[in-house]
C-alpha positions as CSV (number, residue, x, y, z in Angstrom):
1,X,308.6,174.2,136.2
2,X,310.0,171.4,138.9
3,X,313.9,170.7,138.6
4,X,314.0,167.0,138.2
5,X,316.6,165.3,140.9
6,X,320.0,164.1,139.6
7,X,321.9,161.5,140.5
8,X,325.1,163.4,140.6
9,X,325.5,165.0,143.8
10,X,328.1,167.2,144.6
11,X,331.0,164.7,146.1
12,X,333.4,165.4,148.8
13,X,337.0,163.7,148.0
14,X,338.7,161.3,150.5
15,X,341.6,159.4,151.4
16,X,341.6,155.9,152.5
17,X,344.3,153.3,153.3
18,X,343.8,150.0,151.9
19,X,346.5,146.2,151.5
20,X,348.3,146.5,148.1
21,X,346.5,143.4,147.7
22,X,343.1,144.1,147.8
23,X,344.1,147.2,146.2
24,X,345.2,144.8,143.5
25,X,341.8,142.9,143.3
26,X,339.7,146.1,143.3
27,X,341.6,146.8,140.0
28,X,340.9,143.6,138.5
29,X,337.7,143.7,139.3
30,X,336.9,147.2,138.2
31,X,339.3,146.9,134.8
32,X,336.9,144.0,134.0
33,X,333.6,145.5,134.6
34,X,335.1,148.6,132.4
35,X,335.0,151.0,135.0
36,X,337.9,152.9,137.1
37,X,338.7,151.5,139.9
38,X,338.2,154.7,142.5
39,X,334.6,154.7,139.9
40,X,333.9,150.9,140.9
41,X,335.1,151.6,144.9
42,X,333.0,155.2,144.7
43,X,329.7,152.2,143.1
44,X,330.6,150.3,146.3
45,X,330.4,153.2,148.6
46,X,327.6,154.3,147.8
47,X,326.2,150.9,147.4
48,X,326.6,150.2,150.9
49,X,325.1,153.1,152.7
50,X,322.0,152.8,150.5
51,X,322.1,149.4,152.0
52,X,322.0,147.5,148.3
53,X,325.6,146.2,148.5
54,X,324.4,142.4,148.5
55,X,326.9,139.6,149.3
56,X,327.6,136.8,146.8
57,X,327.3,133.7,148.5
58,X,330.8,131.6,148.3
59,X,330.4,128.6,146.3
């Protein structure tokens, strides 16, 4: 029987420095999305790495 590949691959812990202002904005957006901020950041990184992160046009 063939195993189904899951989307949950082994993860690696990283440490990054982010400005306080950026972190506050990220936390606010994550809260609006109903996600923990670290999960939201991981999602952004994954989308960028996969070439699926699309910038919204400025109004």
